[in-house]
Residue frames relative to the residue before (quaternion, step in Angstrom):
aa qw qx qy qz dx dy dz
M 1.0000 0.0000 0.0000 0.0000 0.00 0.00 0.00
T 0.3185 -0.7762 0.5164 0.1715 3.58 -0.83 0.95
D 0.6616 -0.5595 0.3445 0.3614 3.52 -1.28 0.44
D 0.6506 0.5322 -0.3446 0.4181 3.63 1.15 -0.31
V 0.4093 0.6919 -0.4899 0.3373 3.59 1.25 0.18
T 0.2970 -0.7589 0.5524 0.1753 3.58 -0.96 0.83
G 0.6305 0.5378 -0.3991 0.3923 3.55 -1.31 0.25
E 0.7706 -0.4025 0.2591 0.4208 3.50 -1.39 0.07
T 0.6383 0.5680 -0.3406 0.3923 3.59 1.00 -0.76
C 0.7087 0.4452 -0.2804 0.4700 3.62 1.13 -0.40
Q 0.5059 0.6440 -0.4340 0.3754 3.61 1.22 0.09
W 0.2793 -0.7610 0.5658 0.1507 3.57 -0.72 1.09
Q 0.0560 0.7809 -0.6177 0.0751 3.55 -0.93 0.98
G 0.5506 -0.5399 0.4957 0.3995 3.52 -1.30 0.24
W 0.6381 -0.5528 0.3695 0.3883 3.58 -1.17 0.51
R 0.6090 0.5607 -0.3694 0.4223 3.60 1.03 -0.64
E 0.6924 0.4636 -0.2761 0.4790 3.58 0.84 -0.95
A 0.6626 0.5140 -0.3087 0.4489 3.56 0.94 -0.88
T 0.6635 0.4995 -0.3022 0.4678 3.59 0.99 -0.84
E 0.6048 0.5601 -0.3512 0.4441 3.57 1.01 -0.79
R 0.6855 0.4711 -0.2836 0.4772 3.56 0.88 -0.92
A 0.6918 0.5119 -0.2837 0.4230 3.58 0.86 -1.00
L 0.7416 0.4074 -0.2260 0.4826 3.58 1.01 -0.79
Y 0.8473 0.2191 -0.0425 0.4819 3.54 0.81 -1.02
G 0.5124 0.6384 -0.4276 0.3835 3.59 1.22 -0.03
P 0.7338 -0.3724 0.2892 0.4891 3.60 -1.26 -0.04
G 0.8255 0.1261 -0.1284 0.5349 3.57 -0.70 1.06
G 0.3658 0.7677 -0.4630 0.2499 3.57 1.27 0.20
F 0.7232 -0.4795 0.2937 0.4010 3.52 -1.29 0.51
Y 0.7541 0.3978 -0.2235 0.4725 3.61 0.82 -0.92
R 0.6170 0.5159 -0.3637 0.4700 3.58 1.23 0.10
R 0.4583 0.6896 -0.4474 0.3382 3.58 1.25 0.04
P 0.6194 -0.5936 0.3661 0.3605 3.59 -1.07 0.71
E 0.6693 0.5306 -0.3222 0.4083 3.62 0.97 -0.76
G 0.3243 -0.7762 0.4875 0.2337 3.58 1.20 -0.43
P 0.7551 -0.3894 0.2643 0.4565 3.59 -1.28 0.01
A 0.6272 0.5717 -0.3446 0.4012 3.59 0.99 -0.80
G 0.6151 0.5591 -0.3509 0.4312 3.58 1.19 -0.36
H 0.7691 0.3576 -0.1764 0.4994 3.58 1.25 -0.27
F 0.8154 -0.0230 0.0134 0.5784 3.62 1.03 -0.55
R 0.4539 -0.6922 0.5131 0.2272 3.50 -1.27 0.60
T 0.1019 -0.7805 0.6153 0.0422 3.56 -0.73 1.07
S 0.7176 -0.4104 0.3210 0.4621 3.57 -1.29 0.03
V 0.6095 0.5750 -0.3440 0.4237 3.57 1.07 -0.76
H 0.7376 0.4321 -0.2230 0.4685 3.56 1.02 -0.84
A 0.5103 0.6819 -0.4090 0.3277 3.60 1.25 -0.16
G 0.7155 -0.3708 0.2644 0.5298 3.60 1.17 -0.47
P 0.7322 -0.4767 0.2790 0.3985 3.59 -1.29 -0.01
L 0.5180 0.6701 -0.4295 0.3134 3.63 1.13 -0.36
F 0.6449 0.5267 -0.3370 0.4394 3.58 0.93 -0.82
A 0.6632 0.4894 -0.3056 0.4766 3.58 0.91 -0.86
G 0.6240 0.5367 -0.3407 0.4543 3.57 1.04 -0.70
A 0.6402 0.5132 -0.3201 0.4737 3.57 1.05 -0.77
V 0.6461 0.5010 -0.3208 0.4782 3.61 0.97 -0.82
A 0.6215 0.5331 -0.3413 0.4617 3.60 1.04 -0.73
R 0.6576 0.4863 -0.3199 0.4782 3.61 0.97 -0.77
L 0.6227 0.5252 -0.3369 0.4722 3.57 1.04 -0.74
L 0.6340 0.5236 -0.3237 0.4681 3.57 1.00 -0.81
G 0.6307 0.5293 -0.3244 0.4656 3.57 1.05 -0.75
E 0.6258 0.5271 -0.3343 0.4678 3.58 1.05 -0.76
V 0.6544 0.5089 -0.3130 0.4635 3.57 0.96 -0.87
A 0.6377 0.5244 -0.3275 0.4595 3.58 0.95 -0.84
Q 0.6502 0.5127 -0.3158 0.4633 3.57 0.99 -0.84
E 0.6407 0.5219 -0.3207 0.4629 3.58 1.00 -0.82
L 0.7195 0.4330 -0.2437 0.4853 3.57 1.04 -0.76
G 0.4145 -0.7422 0.4426 0.2855 3.55 1.30 -0.13
T 0.6350 0.5009 -0.3323 0.4852 3.57 1.05 0.76
A 0.3902 -0.6943 0.5464 0.2591 3.56 -1.21 0.47
E 0.6769 0.4376 -0.2820 0.5204 3.59 1.27 -0.27
V 0.1009 0.8192 -0.5430 0.1548 3.54 -0.46 1.22
A 0.4117 -0.7017 0.5275 0.2445 3.56 -1.14 0.69
L 0.0886 -0.7365 0.6655 0.0830 3.52 -1.26 0.61
V 0.0739 -0.7968 0.5996 -0.0099 3.55 -0.54 1.24
D 0.1372 -0.7915 0.5943 0.0383 3.57 -0.55 1.21
V 0.1337 -0.8114 0.5677 0.0369 3.57 -0.37 1.28
G 0.7619 0.1506 -0.1856 0.6019 3.55 -0.64 1.16
A 0.1253 0.8906 -0.4277 0.0911 3.52 1.05 0.94
G 0.4216 -0.7046 0.4840 0.3025 3.61 1.20 -0.06
R 0.7135 -0.3552 0.2906 0.5295 3.54 -0.47 -1.21
G 0.6757 -0.5385 0.2783 0.4196 3.56 1.17 0.66
E 0.3272 0.7913 -0.4762 0.2001 3.59 1.24 0.22
L 0.6765 0.4958 -0.3123 0.4461 3.59 0.87 -0.90
L 0.6642 0.5066 -0.3170 0.4491 3.59 0.85 -0.91
A 0.6472 0.5163 -0.3247 0.4572 3.58 0.92 -0.86
A 0.6776 0.4909 -0.2925 0.4630 3.58 0.97 -0.83
V 0.6410 0.5042 -0.3307 0.4749 3.61 1.03 -0.72
L 0.6250 0.5226 -0.3427 0.4677 3.59 0.99 -0.74
A 0.6476 0.5001 -0.3173 0.4794 3.59 1.03 -0.73
A 0.6719 0.5136 -0.2965 0.4438 3.57 0.99 -0.86
T 0.7280 0.4113 -0.2368 0.4947 3.60 1.10 -0.61
A 0.4146 0.7027 -0.4802 0.3221 3.59 1.24 0.04
G 0.7990 0.2716 -0.2132 0.4923 3.56 -0.94 0.88
T 0.6055 0.5133 -0.3658 0.4859 3.59 1.28 0.09
D 0.6281 -0.5376 0.4036 0.3919 3.56 -1.31 0.04
L 0.5426 0.6501 -0.3907 0.3609 3.58 1.26 -0.28
V 0.1644 -0.7523 0.6327 0.0822 3.56 -0.95 0.97
V 0.1283 -0.8346 0.5354 0.0156 3.56 -0.35 1.30
R 0.1706 -0.7356 0.6488 0.0936 3.55 -0.91 1.01
A 0.1217 -0.8556 0.5029 0.0120 3.57 -0.17 1.32
Y 0.0277 -0.7922 0.6088 -0.0313 3.55 -0.91 1.02
A 0.1692 -0.7733 0.6062 0.0764 3.57 -0.85 1.02
V 0.1215 -0.7710 0.6227 0.0545 3.57 -0.77 1.06
E 0.2768 0.7504 -0.5392 0.2637 3.56 -0.36 1.26
R 0.4213 -0.7419 0.4712 0.2236 3.58 -0.94 0.88
A 0.5561 0.5584 -0.4036 0.4648 3.58 1.25 -0.03
D 0.6252 -0.5375 0.4024 0.3978 3.56 -1.27 0.24
R 0.6073 -0.5469 0.4278 0.3861 3.54 -1.21 0.52
P 0.3953 -0.7297 0.4966 0.2543 3.62 -0.77 0.93
A 0.5595 -0.5997 0.4566 0.3447 3.54 -1.15 0.64
G 0.8213 0.2824 -0.1979 0.4545 3.55 -1.10 0.73
L 0.4177 0.7078 -0.4774 0.3108 3.59 1.23 0.13
D 0.6379 -0.5374 0.3984 0.3815 3.56 -1.12 0.78
P 0.4363 -0.7338 0.4529 0.2570 3.63 -0.62 1.06
R 0.5652 0.5988 -0.3909 0.4114 3.60 1.21 -0.27
I 0.6329 0.5301 -0.3249 0.4613 3.59 1.24 -0.33
T 0.2706 -0.7415 0.5965 0.1454 3.55 -0.79 1.08
W 0.1963 -0.7997 0.5630 0.0709 3.57 -0.78 1.07
T 0.0994 0.7965 -0.5864 0.1086 3.58 -0.81 1.01
D 0.3936 -0.7301 0.5097 0.2287 3.58 -1.18 0.50
R 0.7455 0.3373 -0.2240 0.5293 3.59 1.19 0.27
L 0.6251 -0.5385 0.4144 0.3841 3.52 -1.28 0.43
P 0.5972 -0.5556 0.4249 0.3925 3.61 -1.17 0.46
E 0.6319 -0.5192 0.4140 0.3997 3.56 -1.27 0.36
P 0.6272 -0.5514 0.3784 0.3991 3.61 -1.08 0.60
G 0.8628 0.1244 -0.1096 0.4775 3.53 -1.04 0.89
S 0.5236 0.6851 -0.3823 0.3321 3.59 1.19 0.39
V 0.7148 0.4574 -0.2361 0.4734 3.60 1.23 -0.32
R 0.0799 -0.7431 0.6617 0.0594 3.52 -1.10 0.84
G 0.6058 0.5390 -0.3841 0.4416 3.54 -0.33 1.22
L 0.6802 -0.4655 0.3882 0.4122 3.53 -1.13 -0.78
L 0.1222 -0.7345 0.6633 0.0746 3.53 -0.94 0.99
F 0.0422 -0.8205 0.5682 -0.0465 3.57 -0.59 1.18
A 0.0388 -0.8101 0.5840 -0.0353 3.57 -0.68 1.14
N 0.0318 -0.8164 0.5761 -0.0263 3.56 -0.12 1.29
E 0.8372 -0.1095 0.0139 0.5356 3.57 -0.58 1.21
W 0.3487 0.7166 -0.5130 0.3190 3.53 0.85 1.07
L 0.7013 0.5003 -0.2946 0.4136 3.57 0.71 -1.07
D 0.6306 0.5444 -0.3547 0.4245 3.61 1.02 -0.62
N 0.7136 0.3985 -0.2508 0.5187 3.57 1.26 -0.27
V 0.4298 0.6036 -0.5155 0.4303 3.56 1.19 0.52
P 0.4166 -0.7576 0.4311 0.2582 3.63 -0.38 1.17
V 0.0637 -0.7891 0.6109 -0.0021 3.54 -1.07 0.84
D 0.4774 -0.6210 0.5282 0.3278 3.54 -1.28 0.35
V 0.3145 -0.7231 0.5887 0.1777 3.53 -1.31 0.48
A 0.1553 -0.7776 0.6044 0.0772 3.56 -1.06 0.82
E 0.0365 -0.7781 0.6267 0.0206 3.54 -1.18 0.64
V 0.4180 -0.7037 0.5183 0.2479 3.57 -1.05 0.79
D 0.3345 -0.7533 0.5319 0.1946 3.59 -0.80 0.99
A 0.7480 -0.4193 0.2743 0.4352 3.57 -1.31 0.05
A 0.6810 0.4719 -0.2826 0.4835 3.59 1.20 -0.50
G 0.5822 -0.6148 0.3627 0.3892 3.60 1.26 0.08
V 0.5260 0.6253 -0.4089 0.4062 3.59 1.26 0.30
A 0.3582 -0.7146 0.5586 0.2214 3.60 -0.88 0.95
R 0.0304 -0.8120 0.5816 -0.0392 3.56 -0.68 1.14
Y 0.5534 -0.5701 0.4816 0.3699 3.55 -1.23 0.49
V 0.3177 -0.7016 0.6010 0.2136 3.55 -1.13 0.71
E 0.1740 -0.7730 0.6048 0.0795 3.54 -0.83 1.05
V 0.1249 -0.8056 0.5790 0.0130 3.56 -1.10 0.72
R 0.3003 -0.7045 0.6059 0.2155 3.53 -1.27 0.49
A 0.6952 -0.4964 0.3236 0.4068 3.56 -1.25 0.30
D 0.6634 0.4864 -0.3144 0.4738 3.59 1.19 -0.37
G 0.6135 -0.5912 0.3282 0.4079 3.60 1.32 0.12
T 0.4689 0.6640 -0.4534 0.3656 3.60 1.24 -0.06
E 0.1706 -0.8079 0.5609 0.0598 3.59 -0.93 0.92
R 0.0233 0.7440 -0.6662 -0.0467 3.50 -1.41 0.31
L 0.4982 -0.6264 0.4952 0.3379 3.58 -1.24 0.29
G 0.2277 -0.7878 0.5640 0.0970 3.54 -1.00 0.93
A 0.8305 -0.1938 0.1656 0.4953 3.53 -1.11 -0.80
P 0.6064 -0.5404 0.4217 0.4031 3.60 -1.20 0.39
V 0.5058 -0.6233 0.5012 0.3233 3.55 -1.10 0.69
A 0.0232 0.8177 -0.5697 0.0791 3.57 -0.79 1.03
G 0.7857 0.3741 -0.2418 0.4293 3.54 -1.37 0.05
P 0.8411 -0.1487 0.1130 0.5076 3.59 -1.09 -0.71
D 0.6151 0.5432 -0.3587 0.4449 3.60 1.07 -0.63
A 0.6489 0.5016 -0.3143 0.4780 3.58 0.98 -0.80
E 0.6347 0.5202 -0.3273 0.4684 3.56 1.01 -0.77
W 0.6387 0.5241 -0.3290 0.4575 3.58 1.00 -0.82
L 0.6533 0.5075 -0.3228 0.4599 3.61 0.90 -0.86
A 0.6616 0.5111 -0.3133 0.4504 3.57 0.88 -0.90
R 0.6961 0.4803 -0.2620 0.4649 3.57 1.02 -0.81
W 0.8481 0.2468 -0.0683 0.4639 3.55 0.78 -1.03
W 0.8188 0.0673 -0.0040 0.5701 3.59 1.04 -0.63
P 0.0718 -0.8348 0.5448 0.0333 3.62 0.46 1.14
L 0.1629 -0.7754 0.6063 0.0678 3.55 -1.00 0.93
R 0.0636 -0.8391 0.5401 -0.0127 3.57 -0.74 1.04
E 0.7610 0.3891 -0.2157 0.4722 3.58 0.80 -0.96
P 0.5546 -0.5894 0.4594 0.3660 3.62 -1.03 0.68
G 0.7690 0.3142 -0.2637 0.4903 3.55 -0.91 0.99
A 0.5282 0.6184 -0.4200 0.4026 3.59 1.22 -0.30
R 0.1306 -0.8041 0.5793 0.0287 3.56 -1.03 0.87
A 0.0232 -0.7781 0.6276 0.0137 3.53 -1.26 0.47
E 0.3488 -0.6633 0.6094 0.2589 3.51 -1.30 0.44
I 0.3507 -0.7532 0.5225 0.1917 3.58 -0.72 1.10
G 0.2165 -0.8692 0.4379 0.0763 3.56 -0.07 1.34
R 0.3198 0.7906 -0.4834 0.1976 3.59 1.22 0.14
P 0.6564 0.4972 -0.3477 0.4484 3.69 0.85 -0.73
R 0.6391 0.5127 -0.3332 0.4666 3.59 1.08 -0.60
D 0.5966 0.5422 -0.3609 0.4688 3.58 1.06 -0.67
E 0.6777 0.4931 -0.2879 0.4634 3.55 0.93 -0.94
A 0.6435 0.5189 -0.3222 0.4613 3.57 1.01 -0.79
W 0.6747 0.4830 -0.3010 0.4700 3.58 0.94 -0.86
A 0.6185 0.5333 -0.3480 0.4604 3.59 1.00 -0.74
A 0.6521 0.5011 -0.3177 0.4720 3.60 0.98 -0.80
A 0.6331 0.5279 -0.3331 0.4578 3.58 1.02 -0.76
V 0.6665 0.4816 -0.2994 0.4840 3.58 0.87 -0.93
G 0.6709 0.5273 -0.2947 0.4302 3.56 0.98 -0.86
S 0.5891 0.5798 -0.3771 0.4180 3.59 1.21 -0.31
L 0.6203 0.5578 -0.3414 0.4330 3.57 1.23 -0.32
A 0.3016 -0.6921 0.6253 0.1978 3.52 -1.07 0.82
A 0.7555 -0.1520 0.1165 0.6265 3.56 1.16 -0.68
G 0.5526 0.6077 -0.4576 0.3405 3.53 -1.13 0.66
R 0.5332 -0.5987 0.4714 0.3674 3.55 -1.08 -0.75
A 0.1722 -0.7215 0.6573 0.1334 3.50 -1.27 0.62
V 0.0534 -0.8049 0.5907 -0.0214 3.57 -0.82 1.04
A 0.0840 -0.7675 0.6344 0.0373 3.55 -0.90 1.01
V 0.0996 -0.7813 0.6158 0.0210 3.56 -0.88 1.01
D 0.2707 0.7924 -0.4975 0.2265 3.57 -0.54 1.09
Y 0.5947 -0.4404 0.5101 0.4384 3.47 -1.46 0.02
A 0.1363 0.8231 -0.5353 0.1315 3.61 -0.75 0.88
H 0.0820 -0.7494 0.6504 0.0930 3.51 -1.42 0.15
V 0.3138 -0.7213 0.5845 0.1991 3.55 -1.33 0.32
R 0.7553 -0.4580 0.2341 0.4060 3.54 -1.28 0.45
E 0.6726 0.5172 -0.3068 0.4313 3.58 0.98 -0.79
S 0.7940 0.2590 -0.1306 0.5342 3.59 1.18 -0.33
R 0.1850 0.7916 -0.5575 0.1685 3.57 0.95 0.82
P 0.4459 -0.6703 0.5126 0.2984 3.61 -0.97 0.74
P 0.5145 -0.7061 0.3828 0.3003 3.63 -0.73 0.95
F 0.7818 0.2883 -0.1625 0.5285 3.60 1.12 -0.50
G 0.6135 -0.5727 0.3434 0.4216 3.56 1.20 0.49
T 0.4009 -0.7267 0.5184 0.2060 3.54 -1.34 0.01
L 0.3179 0.7780 -0.4964 0.2174 3.60 1.23 0.17
T 0.1771 0.7793 -0.5804 0.1565 3.56 -0.81 1.03
G 0.3338 -0.7281 0.5564 0.2213 3.55 -1.32 0.00
F 0.1317 -0.7623 0.6263 0.0968 3.56 -1.32 0.38
R 0.1140 0.7680 -0.6247 0.0834 3.51 -1.10 0.80
A 0.8605 0.0025 -0.0220 0.5090 3.57 -0.97 0.93
G 0.7520 -0.4356 0.2175 0.4443 3.55 0.90 0.97
R 0.7163 0.4123 -0.2546 0.5021 3.61 1.22 0.04
E 0.4758 -0.6308 0.5277 0.3119 3.52 -1.22 0.59
V 0.0239 -0.7955 0.6035 -0.0481 3.55 -0.91 1.02
P 0.6428 -0.4860 0.3837 0.4510 3.62 -1.17 0.21
P 0.4699 -0.6841 0.4762 0.2906 3.60 -1.01 0.76
V 0.0662 0.7951 -0.5929 0.1090 3.56 -0.13 1.31
P 0.2641 -0.8236 0.4816 0.1417 3.63 -0.40 1.17
D 0.3677 0.7320 -0.4938 0.2918 3.56 0.68 1.13
G 0.6196 -0.5655 0.3349 0.4291 3.60 1.28 0.21
S 0.5753 0.6264 -0.3698 0.3741 3.57 1.25 -0.11
C 0.7987 0.1552 -0.0674 0.5774 3.60 1.21 -0.36
D 0.5822 -0.5187 0.4782 0.4042 3.52 -1.35 0.17
V 0.1321 -0.7466 0.6448 0.0965 3.57 -1.12 0.67
T 0.1016 0.8271 -0.5282 0.1631 3.54 -0.43 1.22
A 0.0339 -0.7689 0.6374 0.0352 3.55 -1.29 0.38
H 0.5777 -0.5971 0.4300 0.3533 3.55 -1.09 0.72
V 0.4757 -0.7078 0.4738 0.2197 3.54 -1.23 0.66
A 0.3631 -0.6786 0.5923 0.2384 3.57 -1.02 0.84
V 0.1557 -0.8827 0.4365 0.0773 3.49 0.50 1.31
D 0.6060 0.5575 -0.3710 0.4294 3.61 1.09 -0.53
A 0.6226 0.5181 -0.3393 0.4784 3.58 1.10 -0.65
C 0.6359 0.5143 -0.3264 0.4740 3.59 1.01 -0.78
A 0.6283 0.5523 -0.3382 0.4311 3.57 0.97 -0.83
E 0.6663 0.4891 -0.3096 0.4700 3.57 0.93 -0.86
A 0.6350 0.5264 -0.3295 0.4595 3.57 1.00 -0.79
G 0.6497 0.5147 -0.3143 0.4629 3.58 1.03 -0.77
E 0.6364 0.5232 -0.3277 0.4624 3.55 1.00 -0.78
K 0.6575 0.5021 -0.3119 0.4673 3.57 0.96 -0.84
A 0.6224 0.5373 -0.3425 0.4545 3.58 1.03 -0.74
C 0.6304 0.5338 -0.3250 0.4605 3.54 1.04 -0.81
A 0.6932 0.4724 -0.2770 0.4687 3.58 0.92 -0.92
E 0.6992 0.4954 -0.2773 0.4345 3.57 0.90 -0.94
A 0.5474 0.6127 -0.4021 0.4041 3.57 1.22 -0.26
G 0.4846 -0.7014 0.4127 0.3208 3.57 1.28 -0.12
R 0.4154 0.6975 -0.4935 0.3122 3.59 1.17 0.36
E 0.5439 -0.6395 0.4328 0.3283 3.56 -0.91 0.91
A 0.8486 0.0026 -0.0660 0.5249 3.53 -0.82 1.14
G 0.2368 0.8211 -0.4959 0.1541 3.58 1.19 0.49
E 0.6875 0.4837 -0.3035 0.4485 3.58 0.77 -0.96
K 0.6402 0.5204 -0.3279 0.4603 3.57 1.00 -0.81
A 0.6590 0.5066 -0.3152 0.4579 3.58 0.94 -0.85
C 0.6395 0.5132 -0.3303 0.4674 3.57 1.00 -0.80
A 0.6652 0.5132 -0.3134 0.4427 3.56 0.91 -0.89
E 0.6830 0.4893 -0.2887 0.4591 3.56 1.05 -0.71
A 0.5054 0.6754 -0.4154 0.3403 3.60 1.28 -0.16
G 0.8186 -0.0981 0.0768 0.5607 3.61 1.11 -0.41
R 0.6676 -0.5046 0.3732 0.4005 3.50 -1.25 -0.44
A 0.6700 -0.4824 0.3641 0.4311 3.56 -1.27 0.25
T 0.3717 -0.7717 0.4882 0.1674 3.53 -1.06 0.82
G 0.7217 -0.3954 0.2685 0.5007 3.59 1.14 0.22
G 0.7023 0.2861 -0.2311 0.6095 3.56 1.27 -0.24
E 0.7102 -0.4134 0.3153 0.4747 3.55 -1.13 -0.57
A 0.5098 0.6463 -0.4240 0.3776 3.54 1.27 -0.18
A 0.1682 -0.7544 0.6231 0.1199 3.54 -1.23 0.49
A 0.2737 0.7069 -0.6030 0.2485 3.54 -0.62 1.18
E 0.5454 -0.5951 0.4475 0.3850 3.54 -1.20 0.13
L 0.0435 0.7869 -0.6107 0.0778 3.54 -0.75 1.10
V 0.1328 0.7823 -0.5902 0.1482 3.55 -0.52 1.24
T 0.5732 -0.5545 0.4527 0.3987 3.55 -1.27 0.17
Q 0.6255 -0.5183 0.4133 0.4116 3.55 -1.23 0.34
R 0.5783 0.5918 -0.3686 0.4236 3.56 1.07 -0.71
E 0.7052 0.4460 -0.2642 0.4836 3.58 0.84 -0.98
A 0.6525 0.5276 -0.3254 0.4358 3.59 0.91 -0.89
L 0.7039 0.4544 -0.2781 0.4697 3.60 0.89 -0.88
H 0.5879 0.5512 -0.3780 0.4557 3.58 1.07 -0.59
R 0.6333 0.5303 -0.3257 0.4600 3.59 1.01 -0.80
L 0.7317 0.4154 -0.2198 0.4937 3.55 1.09 -0.77
G 0.6645 -0.5805 0.2795 0.3787 3.54 1.21 0.53
V 0.5311 0.6039 -0.4271 0.4132 3.60 1.22 0.29
S 0.0499 0.8044 -0.5840 0.0970 3.56 -0.55 1.19
G 0.3780 -0.7417 0.5143 0.2062 3.55 -1.04 0.78
G 0.3723 0.7536 -0.4747 0.2608 3.59 1.23 0.25
R 0.4563 -0.6828 0.5000 0.2750 3.58 -1.00 0.82
P 0.5155 -0.6290 0.4702 0.3429 3.62 -1.07 0.62
P 0.6037 -0.5611 0.4043 0.3965 3.62 -1.12 0.50
L 0.5485 -0.6426 0.4291 0.3196 3.55 -0.96 0.88
S 0.5695 0.6111 -0.3792 0.3981 3.59 1.14 -0.59
L 0.5816 0.5945 -0.3740 0.4103 3.59 1.14 -0.57
A 0.5850 0.5922 -0.3696 0.4129 3.58 1.13 -0.59
T 0.6742 0.4793 -0.2869 0.4831 3.57 1.16 -0.58
T 0.7436 0.4195 -0.2261 0.4689 3.56 0.87 -0.96
D 0.7981 0.0258 0.0208 0.6016 3.60 1.08 -0.72
P 0.1803 -0.8358 0.5069 0.1092 3.61 0.32 1.19
A 0.6660 0.4948 -0.3149 0.4610 3.61 0.90 -0.86
G 0.6474 0.5158 -0.3077 0.4692 3.56 1.02 -0.83
Y 0.6229 0.5406 -0.3326 0.4573 3.56 1.08 -0.75
V 0.6505 0.5120 -0.3159 0.4637 3.59 0.95 -0.87
R 0.6545 0.5026 -0.3154 0.4685 3.58 0.97 -0.85
A 0.6695 0.4986 -0.2994 0.4621 3.57 0.93 -0.90
L 0.6351 0.5282 -0.3277 0.4585 3.57 1.05 -0.74
A 0.6436 0.5103 -0.3156 0.4752 3.57 1.01 -0.82
S 0.6469 0.5158 -0.3131 0.4663 3.57 1.00 -0.83
A 0.6427 0.5188 -0.3221 0.4626 3.58 1.00 -0.80
G 0.6401 0.5209 -0.3245 0.4622 3.58 1.03 -0.75
E 0.6436 0.5129 -0.3112 0.4754 3.55 1.02 -0.81
A 0.6531 0.5083 -0.3073 0.4696 3.57 0.97 -0.87
A 0.6340 0.5316 -0.3323 0.4528 3.57 1.01 -0.79
E 0.6413 0.5125 -0.3264 0.4686 3.59 1.00 -0.76
L 0.6841 0.5011 -0.2889 0.4442 3.59 0.90 -0.89
T 0.7788 0.3316 -0.1608 0.5076 3.60 1.09 -0.65
A 0.3792 0.7748 -0.4508 0.2295 3.60 1.27 0.07
R 0.4404 -0.6467 0.5567 0.2792 3.54 -1.11 0.77
G 0.7772 0.2751 -0.2320 0.5162 3.54 -0.93 0.90
G 0.7416 0.3171 -0.1995 0.5564 3.57 1.31 0.03
L 0.8487 -0.1061 0.0881 0.5106 3.56 -1.01 -0.85
G 0.6105 0.5879 -0.3520 0.3972 3.59 1.07 -0.62
D 0.6593 0.5143 -0.3059 0.4552 3.57 1.21 -0.42
F 0.4052 0.6939 -0.4923 0.3347 3.58 1.23 0.01
H 0.3873 -0.6910 0.5562 0.2513 3.56 -1.23 0.52
W 0.1769 -0.7244 0.6555 0.1197 3.55 -1.18 0.75
L 0.0933 -0.7732 0.6270 0.0198 3.56 -0.63 1.16
T 0.0575 -0.8134 0.5788 -0.0107 3.57 -0.62 1.14
Q 0.0800 -0.7720 0.6305 0.0142 3.53 -0.94 1.01
K 0.1946 -0.7795 0.5866 0.1022 3.56 -0.65 1.10
V 0.1299 -0.7739 0.6179 0.0503 3.55 -0.95 0.96
P 0.2595 -0.7958 0.5241 0.1573 3.59 -0.36 1.17
P 0.5874 -0.5670 0.4302 0.3853 3.59 -1.13 0.50
A 0.5559 -0.5879 0.4668 0.3571 3.55 -1.16 0.57
T 0.1494 -0.7779 0.6044 0.0851 3.55 -1.09 0.70
G 0.6325 0.5519 -0.3936 0.3746 3.49 -1.28 0.24
């Protein structure tokens, strides 16, 4: 397609602006009635085990807070599938769950009325409980940078048909972010500028008065950045070129160590006594200077009792129906914890201690 084409397809934009329109604008990909589940399978859609693990995690948070009434905020809630499943998993227990879905699509028909639906994060310091963001940060739009033949990192501009060109040199806070988190040196090297995701995660952590914020996503750390970035698309269960015309998901892996540092700063800047120290003590360093807990989904789910081990064959004789159920559960657990698949997702956990004094 040549530059003299008229209409929306010939408008050059940065990837951040183009993705925002393609995913969340009128008729955007994530505003479609079928929702994410109509195009790809996430941990939430794999079966009830994932929701059961989140329910147990929510119980741990409630115990830490010394209360039976606890909030669960699902950021990037899709069509509310996870919240509905957690409410089912906690039915009949002492836990009182205040469920909030944060999603920019319209509330789906027939959703459990106990779920509050909103298009924005909670107000700062307003939540006591668990904020859970499964595959949210990878869909926070970001700009893309590429190094030109002269060694200058420039913004990549794109049209709605996916055609790209190099634009202005990266400058200001974006340039500082690249230098800090994803240095680019060789011509042709590319990176997704994760600063908007850092800000989004900091706002998410900042919404907690006390509890935990957990982000689950495709991710990488500074020591293992991919040399040409990770920008891609998905549609109808298949990976496709990232074309920002609303026809497909546009996504990129998350520079999770940068998000971790932003979350730690949000915890400290909230003015909570010893907040930064408490956040740092929540886990180990993530590859940058940030300190938070960062583990694979495989490890996180194993801690929460999800195991891919097969049931003993003897159960097939003593309880055939139970054996079939256990076998199905083991298969689901294996999918959630598989190497090279969902098990390689990163879980970033930020603990926010209650205010003291």
